[in-house]
Structure formats: C-alpha cells, structure tokens
C-alpha positions as CSV (number, residue, x, y, z in Angstrom):
1,X,-6.7,-30.4,-10.6
2,X,-10.0,-30.8,-8.7
3,X,-12.6,-28.0,-9.0
4,X,-15.3,-27.3,-6.3
5,X,-18.6,-26.0,-7.8
6,X,-21.1,-24.4,-5.5
7,X,-24.6,-24.5,-7.4
8,X,-23.9,-25.8,-10.9
9,X,-27.5,-26.7,-11.8
10,X,-27.6,-29.0,-14.8
11,X,-24.0,-30.3,-14.5
12,X,-25.4,-33.6,-13.2
13,X,-26.4,-34.6,-16.7
14,X,-24.7,-38.1,-17.3
15,X,-23.8,-36.7,-20.8
16,X,-21.6,-34.1,-19.0
17,X,-20.7,-35.6,-15.7
18,X,-18.8,-38.9,-16.0
19,X,-18.0,-41.5,-13.2
20,X,-20.6,-39.7,-11.1
21,X,-21.1,-40.7,-7.4
22,X,-22.6,-39.2,-4.3
23,X,-20.7,-39.0,-1.2
24,X,-21.8,-38.3,2.4
25,X,-19.4,-36.4,4.4
26,X,-19.3,-34.9,7.9
27,X,-17.1,-32.1,9.0
28,X,-16.0,-30.5,12.4
29,X,-18.8,-28.0,11.7
30,X,-21.5,-30.4,10.9
31,X,-23.0,-31.7,7.9
32,X,-22.8,-29.7,4.4
33,X,-26.0,-28.5,2.9
34,X,-26.3,-31.7,0.7
35,X,-24.5,-34.9,-0.2
36,X,-21.4,-34.1,-2.5
37,X,-21.8,-35.1,-6.1
38,X,-18.3,-36.1,-7.4
39,X,-17.4,-36.9,-11.0
40,X,-15.3,-35.9,-14.1
41,X,-15.9,-33.2,-16.7
42,X,-13.6,-33.1,-19.6
43,X,-10.9,-35.0,-17.7
44,X,-11.2,-32.6,-14.7
45,X,-12.4,-34.0,-11.2
46,X,-15.3,-31.9,-9.9
47,X,-17.1,-31.8,-6.5
48,X,-20.6,-30.2,-6.8
49,X,-22.4,-29.0,-3.7
50,X,-26.0,-27.6,-3.5
51,X,-25.7,-24.5,-1.3
52,X,-29.3,-24.4,-0.3
53,X,-30.0,-28.1,-0.5
54,X,-31.0,-30.2,-3.3
55,X,-34.6,-29.0,-3.2
56,X,-33.5,-25.4,-2.2
57,X,-35.0,-25.9,1.2
58,X,-32.4,-24.1,3.3
59,X,-32.7,-20.3,3.6
60,X,-29.6,-18.2,3.2
61,X,-29.1,-17.5,7.0
62,X,-29.3,-21.0,7.8
63,X,-26.7,-22.4,5.2
64,X,-23.9,-24.2,7.0
65,X,-21.2,-22.2,5.1
66,X,-18.3,-23.5,7.3
67,X,-19.2,-27.1,6.7
68,X,-19.6,-26.4,3.0
69,X,-16.2,-24.9,2.4
70,X,-14.6,-27.3,4.8
71,X,-16.0,-30.3,2.8
72,X,-14.7,-29.0,-0.5
73,X,-11.3,-28.3,0.8
74,X,-11.1,-31.5,2.6
75,X,-12.1,-33.3,-0.7
76,X,-8.9,-31.8,-2.3
77,X,-10.5,-29.0,-4.3
78,X,-7.9,-26.5,-5.7
79,X,-10.4,-23.8,-6.3
80,X,-14.2,-23.0,-6.0
81,X,-16.6,-21.5,-8.6
82,X,-19.8,-20.5,-6.8
83,X,-23.0,-19.6,-8.8
84,X,-25.4,-17.1,-7.3
85,X,-28.5,-15.1,-8.1
86,X,-28.1,-11.4,-7.7
87,X,-30.1,-8.2,-8.1
88,X,-28.5,-5.4,-10.2
89,X,-27.8,-2.1,-8.6
90,X,-26.7,-0.6,-12.0
91,X,-28.7,0.0,-15.0
92,X,-26.1,-1.3,-17.2
93,X,-26.1,-4.6,-15.6
94,X,-29.3,-6.0,-17.1
95,X,-31.3,-9.1,-16.2
96,X,-29.7,-12.2,-17.7
97,X,-26.2,-10.6,-17.7
98,X,-23.5,-12.4,-15.8
99,X,-21.3,-10.7,-13.3
100,X,-17.8,-11.7,-12.0
101,X,-17.1,-9.5,-8.9
102,X,-13.8,-8.7,-7.5
103,X,-14.9,-7.2,-4.2
104,X,-17.6,-7.6,-1.5
105,X,-19.5,-5.6,1.1
106,X,-20.6,-7.9,4.1
107,X,-23.9,-6.6,5.3
108,X,-25.0,-9.8,7.0
109,X,-25.8,-9.9,10.6
110,X,-26.4,-13.2,12.0
111,X,-23.9,-15.5,10.4
112,X,-20.6,-17.2,11.7
113,X,-18.1,-15.7,9.2
114,X,-14.8,-17.2,10.5
115,X,-13.2,-20.6,11.3
116,X,-11.0,-18.9,13.9
117,X,-13.3,-18.8,16.8
118,X,-10.7,-20.0,19.5
119,X,-7.6,-18.2,18.2
120,X,-6.6,-14.7,16.9
121,X,-6.1,-14.8,13.1
122,X,-6.5,-11.9,10.8
123,X,-6.9,-13.0,7.2
124,X,-6.0,-10.5,4.4
125,X,-9.1,-9.7,2.2
126,X,-7.9,-7.0,0.0
127,X,-8.4,-9.3,-3.0
128,X,-11.0,-11.8,-2.0
129,X,-11.9,-13.2,-5.4
130,X,-9.5,-15.1,-7.7
131,X,-8.4,-12.9,-10.6
132,X,-7.1,-15.9,-12.6
133,X,-10.5,-17.4,-12.6
134,X,-12.2,-14.1,-13.6
135,X,-9.8,-14.0,-16.6
136,X,-10.8,-17.5,-17.7
137,X,-14.6,-16.7,-17.1
138,X,-14.3,-13.5,-19.3
139,X,-12.5,-15.6,-21.9
140,X,-15.2,-18.1,-22.1
141,X,-18.0,-15.7,-22.0
142,X,-16.5,-13.8,-24.9
143,X,-16.4,-17.1,-26.9
144,X,-19.9,-17.9,-26.1
145,X,-21.2,-14.3,-26.7
146,X,-22.5,-14.1,-23.1
147,X,-23.1,-10.6,-21.8
148,X,-21.0,-10.2,-18.8
149,X,-19.4,-7.7,-16.3
150,X,-16.2,-8.0,-14.4
151,X,-14.4,-6.4,-11.4
152,X,-17.7,-5.4,-9.8
153,X,-18.6,-5.2,-6.1
154,X,-21.3,-7.5,-4.6
155,X,-23.1,-6.6,-1.3
156,X,-24.5,-9.6,0.7
157,X,-27.5,-8.9,2.9
158,X,-28.8,-11.2,5.7
159,X,-32.2,-12.0,4.2
160,X,-34.4,-13.8,3.7
161,X,-36.4,-10.6,3.0
162,X,-35.4,-8.4,0.1
163,X,-34.2,-4.8,0.5
164,X,-36.3,-1.8,1.1
165,X,-36.0,1.0,-1.6
166,X,-34.2,3.2,0.8
167,X,-31.6,0.4,1.5
168,X,-31.3,-0.4,-2.2
169,X,-30.5,3.2,-3.0
170,X,-28.2,3.3,0.0
171,X,-26.2,0.4,-1.3
172,X,-25.8,2.2,-4.6
173,X,-24.1,5.1,-2.9
174,X,-21.7,2.7,-1.1
175,X,-20.4,1.6,-4.5
176,X,-22.1,-1.8,-4.6
177,X,-23.0,-3.0,-8.1
178,X,-25.0,-6.2,-7.3
179,X,-26.7,-7.6,-4.3
180,X,-27.4,-11.2,-3.0
181,X,-27.7,-13.2,0.1
182,X,-25.0,-15.8,-0.1
183,X,-21.6,-14.6,-1.1
184,X,-20.7,-13.7,2.4
185,X,-19.5,-15.4,4.5
186,X,-18.7,-18.1,1.7
187,X,-16.0,-16.0,0.1
188,X,-14.5,-15.0,3.5
189,X,-14.2,-18.6,4.7
190,X,-12.7,-19.7,1.3
191,X,-10.0,-17.1,1.9
192,X,-9.3,-18.4,5.4
193,X,-8.8,-21.8,4.0
194,X,-6.6,-20.3,1.2
195,X,-9.0,-21.8,-1.3
196,X,-9.2,-19.6,-4.5
197,X,-12.9,-18.6,-5.0
198,X,-14.8,-16.9,-7.7
199,X,-18.5,-16.0,-7.8
200,X,-20.5,-16.4,-11.0
201,X,-23.4,-14.1,-10.4
202,X,-26.5,-14.0,-12.6
203,X,-28.4,-10.7,-12.6
204,X,-32.2,-11.6,-12.4
205,X,-33.7,-8.1,-11.5
206,X,-33.0,-4.5,-10.4
207,X,-33.6,-5.2,-6.9
208,X,-36.0,-2.3,-6.1
209,X,-34.2,1.0,-6.6
210,X,-35.3,1.4,-10.3
211,X,-39.0,2.5,-10.1
212,X,-39.5,1.8,-13.8
213,X,-38.9,-1.9,-13.3
214,X,-40.8,-4.3,-11.4
215,X,-39.4,-4.9,-7.8
216,X,-37.7,-8.2,-7.1
217,X,-39.8,-11.1,-5.8
218,X,-38.9,-14.7,-5.5
219,X,-40.9,-15.8,-8.4
220,X,-39.0,-13.5,-10.6
221,X,-35.6,-14.8,-9.4
222,X,-36.6,-18.4,-9.9
223,X,-38.1,-17.7,-13.4
224,X,-35.0,-15.9,-14.7
225,X,-32.5,-18.3,-13.1
226,X,-34.4,-21.2,-14.8
227,X,-34.3,-19.3,-18.2
228,X,-30.6,-18.8,-18.0
229,X,-29.5,-22.0,-16.3
230,X,-28.1,-23.4,-19.6
231,X,-26.1,-20.4,-20.1
232,X,-24.2,-20.9,-16.8
233,X,-23.9,-24.6,-17.5
234,X,-22.2,-23.9,-20.8
235,X,-19.9,-21.3,-19.1
236,X,-18.8,-23.7,-16.5
237,X,-18.1,-26.4,-18.9
238,X,-16.0,-24.0,-21.1
239,X,-14.1,-22.8,-17.9
240,X,-13.5,-26.5,-16.8
241,X,-12.0,-27.2,-20.3
242,X,-9.7,-24.3,-20.1
243,X,-8.6,-25.1,-16.5
244,X,-8.0,-28.7,-17.7
245,X,-5.7,-27.4,-20.4
246,X,-3.9,-25.2,-17.7
247,X,-3.3,-28.3,-15.6
248,X,-1.8,-30.0,-18.7
249,X,0.5,-27.1,-18.9
250,X,1.6,-27.4,-15.2
251,X,4.9,-28.9,-16.2
252,X,5.6,-25.7,-18.1
253,X,5.0,-23.7,-14.8
254,X,7.2,-26.1,-12.7
255,X,10.1,-25.5,-15.1
256,X,9.9,-21.8,-15.1
257,X,12.8,-20.4,-12.9
258,X,12.0,-17.7,-10.4
259,X,15.0,-15.3,-9.7
260,X,14.3,-12.9,-6.9
261,X,15.5,-9.3,-6.8
262,X,16.3,-9.2,-10.5
263,X,16.7,-7.0,-12.5
264,X,16.1,-4.8,-9.3
265,X,15.2,-5.3,-5.7
266,X,11.6,-6.4,-5.1
267,X,11.1,-8.1,-8.6
268,X,10.6,-11.7,-8.8
269,X,11.9,-12.5,-12.4
270,X,10.2,-15.5,-14.2
271,X,12.8,-16.9,-16.4
272,X,11.5,-19.1,-19.2
273,X,14.9,-20.2,-20.6
274,X,14.6,-23.3,-18.3
275,X,11.4,-24.2,-20.3
276,X,13.1,-23.5,-23.8
277,X,16.0,-25.7,-23.0
278,X,13.6,-28.7,-22.0
279,X,12.6,-30.5,-25.2
280,X,9.3,-31.9,-23.8
281,X,8.2,-28.7,-22.1
282,X,9.0,-26.4,-25.1
283,X,7.1,-28.9,-27.4
284,X,4.1,-28.9,-25.0
285,X,4.2,-25.0,-24.9
286,X,4.2,-24.8,-28.8
287,X,1.8,-27.8,-29.2
288,X,-0.8,-26.2,-26.8
289,X,-0.7,-23.0,-28.9
290,X,-0.8,-24.9,-32.2
291,X,-3.8,-26.8,-31.0
292,X,-5.6,-23.6,-30.0
293,X,-5.0,-21.7,-33.2
294,X,-4.8,-24.2,-36.0
295,X,-8.5,-24.1,-36.8
296,X,-8.8,-20.3,-36.5
297,X,-8.4,-17.8,-39.3
298,X,-5.0,-16.3,-38.8
299,X,-2.7,-14.7,-41.5
300,X,0.2,-13.7,-39.5
301,X,2.0,-14.2,-36.1
302,X,3.5,-11.1,-34.5
303,X,6.1,-11.7,-31.9
304,X,7.0,-9.1,-29.2
305,X,10.9,-8.5,-28.6
306,X,12.5,-10.5,-27.4
307,X,11.4,-13.9,-26.1
308,X,8.2,-13.4,-28.1
309,X,10.4,-14.0,-31.2
310,X,11.2,-17.6,-30.0
311,X,7.6,-18.6,-29.2
312,X,6.0,-16.7,-32.0
313,X,8.4,-17.9,-34.7
314,X,8.0,-21.5,-33.5
315,X,4.2,-21.2,-33.5
316,X,4.1,-19.5,-36.9
317,X,6.1,-22.4,-38.3
318,X,3.7,-25.0,-36.7
319,X,0.8,-23.2,-38.1
320,X,2.2,-22.6,-41.5
321,X,2.0,-18.8,-41.3
322,X,4.4,-15.8,-41.7
323,X,6.1,-14.2,-38.7
324,X,6.5,-10.4,-38.1
325,X,8.7,-9.0,-35.3
326,X,7.7,-6.1,-33.1
327,X,11.0,-4.5,-32.1
328,X,12.2,-1.7,-29.9
329,X,13.0,1.6,-31.6
330,X,15.9,1.6,-34.1
331,X,16.3,-2.1,-34.5
332,X,14.3,-2.5,-37.8
333,X,16.1,-1.6,-41.1
334,X,13.2,-0.4,-43.2
335,X,10.4,2.1,-42.8
336,X,8.4,1.5,-39.7
337,X,5.4,2.6,-37.7
338,X,5.9,3.3,-34.1
339,X,3.7,3.1,-30.9
340,X,4.9,5.1,-27.8
341,X,3.6,4.1,-24.5
342,X,4.1,5.0,-20.8
343,X,6.2,2.9,-18.4
344,X,6.7,3.1,-14.7
345,X,9.8,5.1,-15.3
346,X,9.3,7.2,-18.5
347,X,8.3,6.1,-22.0
348,X,9.2,3.4,-24.5
349,X,8.2,2.4,-28.0
350,X,7.6,-0.5,-30.2
351,X,8.0,-0.6,-34.0
352,X,6.8,-2.8,-36.8
353,X,7.8,-2.4,-40.5
354,X,5.0,-0.5,-42.1
355,X,4.7,-2.9,-45.1
356,X,4.6,-6.1,-42.8
357,X,0.9,-6.2,-42.3
358,X,-1.9,-5.9,-44.9
359,X,-5.2,-4.3,-44.5
360,X,-7.6,-6.7,-43.0
361,X,-5.1,-9.4,-42.0
362,X,-5.9,-11.6,-39.1
363,X,-3.1,-11.2,-36.5
364,X,-2.2,-13.3,-33.5
365,X,0.2,-11.5,-31.1
366,X,2.6,-13.7,-29.0
367,X,5.0,-12.8,-26.1
368,X,6.6,-14.8,-23.2
369,X,5.1,-12.9,-20.2
370,X,2.2,-10.4,-19.5
371,X,3.0,-8.1,-16.7
372,X,1.5,-4.6,-16.7
373,X,0.4,-5.0,-20.3
374,X,1.9,-1.7,-21.7
375,X,4.0,-3.2,-24.4
376,X,1.3,-5.7,-25.4
377,X,-1.3,-3.0,-25.6
378,X,1.0,-0.8,-27.6
379,X,1.8,-3.7,-30.0
380,X,-1.8,-4.6,-30.4
381,X,-2.8,-0.9,-31.1
382,X,0.1,-0.7,-33.7
383,X,-1.1,-3.7,-35.5
384,X,-4.5,-2.2,-35.7
385,X,-3.2,1.0,-36.9
386,X,-1.4,-0.8,-39.7
387,X,-4.8,-2.3,-40.8
388,X,-4.5,-5.7,-39.0
389,X,-7.3,-7.3,-36.9
390,X,-6.3,-8.8,-33.6
391,X,-7.5,-12.4,-33.1
392,X,-5.9,-12.8,-29.8
393,X,-2.8,-12.1,-27.6
394,X,-1.2,-15.4,-26.4
395,X,1.4,-15.5,-23.4
396,X,3.3,-18.3,-21.7
397,X,3.1,-16.4,-18.3
398,X,0.8,-14.1,-16.7
399,X,1.4,-12.0,-13.6
400,X,-2.2,-11.0,-12.8
401,X,-1.4,-9.0,-9.8
402,X,0.2,-6.5,-12.1
403,X,-3.0,-5.9,-14.0
404,X,-2.0,-6.5,-17.5
405,X,-4.5,-9.1,-18.3
406,X,-7.3,-6.7,-17.1
407,X,-5.9,-3.8,-19.0
408,X,-6.0,-5.8,-22.3
409,X,-9.5,-7.0,-21.7
410,X,-10.8,-3.6,-20.8
411,X,-9.3,-2.5,-24.1
412,X,-11.6,-5.1,-25.9
413,X,-8.8,-7.5,-26.7
414,X,-8.9,-11.3,-26.2
415,X,-6.1,-13.1,-24.4
416,X,-4.9,-16.5,-23.8
417,X,-2.6,-17.5,-20.9
418,X,-0.8,-20.9,-20.4
419,X,0.4,-20.3,-16.9
420,X,0.2,-17.6,-14.2
421,X,2.1,-16.6,-11.0
422,X,0.7,-14.6,-8.0
423,X,2.7,-11.5,-6.9
424,X,5.1,-9.3,-8.7
C-alpha cells in the first residue's frame, strides 16, 4: 500500500518519516505545487505533497490541482488523505474540531475541474469521499480523544477573499457545514482518477455568520492551524498504522469468495469459508484480533450467530477469556434476554442467556460480516441491557455501502474492521 498525503505538516520529522527523499516530477498538466516527499511511516510508503507550496506561496485559485492529483496517482498511491483548514458553518463544530466530510458543494468559478477536456466523460459523484477512510479516521480520533464530526458537507469557494456575511448565511441554508477554498476541484479530480480520497478538515473559525464570534481572517487561520498541527499529525500516524494492518490482512480479503446473486438476486455474498479452510489466513485473522485486544481489559467475548461463533470462540481461546453465544430466538436452552430489531422484510431477534454476563463486565462482540448493522447493534444493546460494557465490535468483513459501520458509530460504539468490500 502507498498513501498520498496532501498537507501533512510535521510528518517530515526524521523520527517519523524513514527513508525520506524528495522527488521532482513533471506531468502532462505541468509541475505539481512542490517536490514530492517520499518515505516510509510505520512500514507504509507515503508520498507527501504541499498543496500551496512549501512556503504556502500559491493561492488556492492558482494551485495546479490536476498536476498534483496526477502526480500522486502516477506514483502509485492507493488513496489520498488531504488536510485542509475550514470555517465552521455550524455552532456545534467548534474551532479546533476535526471534520471528515462525505459531500461537497462546488462554488468555485475559475478552476479547471476535470481531466476530460477533449472527450465526453461523466464521472459519478454521489459518494465523492471514501467511507472506509472516514471509518478509520473516526476510530483513531476516538482513540486519541480528538473531537470530530463525520459525514458533513463542505462548500468550496473560489477565494482568495473570505465570504461576506450574506454569503455565509446563504451557505448555511444550502446545507453546508464547513467552508474552505481547496477541496474542489481536488476531490473531483481524484474521483476521475478513481483514487479514493478523504479530506481531513480542521475547523479554525466560524467564518463570519456567527456575530458573537470574531470574523475569520488569515491570521486566525494560521494561528489555530499551528496550534492544532500536532493533533492532525498524530491522527495521520494512527490512520497509517491501521491502514498498514489492513494491508497485512490483504491475504484474508483475497481469499474471501464472492458469490453473486445469493441468497437472492442482486446480492454479492461474501463467503468466508475459503478463509477458514486456509490455515495461514485463518491464523492471520485470529492473530490480528489477538494482537489488537491482548492488552485491553476484556472479560468476555460475545459471538453473533453463526460464523461469529467460529471467530469469537477462537479469539476467546487465544485471549484466555470466556465465550458467550448470541443466538436467534429459541436456540438457547435456559432463561434468556431478547432484543427485537427491524430488518428489511420484517423483524428478527437475538438472545443471550440472562446469566451469561455480569454487571460491569467488559465485553468484546465479534461477527464475520457487518452489513446493515441491525443484528450487531441489537446484540450490543442487549449486552448493555444485561449490564455489560461494550469495549468494541470486531468484524472480518465490512460492507460500508450498506451503512452498518456508520450506524454503529452513530450509536456511540467503537468498531474494528479487518477487510472491506465496496457495493452490496
């Protein structure tokens, strides 16, 4: 895996970036904003690019966005994490908070926003930012106790001037949550190159709509960016560490068999039996989970029917902990507690023996696959009703397009994903 980082102030520290070298490149669209800084962080190759130049000398309208994105793609980057300063258009997004947007509004006027100037190409843009990267950013932010907001809308203006108050108020009515001068056309061009892209936005001010706060000026932006630069640096390092682990688990993903149109038309079934029968891959799966949880305070592992029993019991054994099955209604012999939840076609339920979990016990929930998240959320809520405290929910496979990971995070639950697949 190789990660492109746009911005990333502080990552050039030789204690962090190993095997560092600068590289001059040219592209069909001219030179990028700066020399590329290439190196290795926690075993992962990274390519760092200063969007506005090394001395922040390039104004937003003059950035060669096409050259920048082309250079990162040409260097073999698998994804791009792009840091950016933003103004907040919502009072709950405070200066210093981080925001991981999922949508954009392009209000720029004078920028080339496509590579396709001599051909007709209509690029889908319904989901312009990478959900799997947002999930990891949220996980690391939780771990580092960083205040963050996810799935927000960023509006990009032309600049270099800031908004008038009338504009700022108008953007709020449009549904924008944050405002900057750099995300567009950057995210658009990344999508045209099929390069997964996620912005890491730091709120520095309230733009100028909130009259009780000082209106934005360049000095405020620079001051607050500098004050919070270490926060973003630690976040990036944490994300790179997790992505490195994900890369190590790539063999698991390669072995998962996809069966189209099963159990019904339109469904792409992700079959993990091909992982379970492979000794090395199954061991990698369990070893990865063991390494993650062996130093955490965990009293019990709960496995969700049915393949969660396989992963959960193997992990419980490796950790030296007990195992509790969460089963469908009527399959447990003693007295149970039940959680009923809605599914696409009616209701379903999950049960746990009512004496299986003691008050205050730390519980890890394990299943093979996270889709819509209904069963996992119901299990977590049932564990909490029985008195358990959820440490995390761990899954071999996530289908982020079905929204389960987002549902669990919105419920205040921490999740860990080994692999993910786009689509349904």
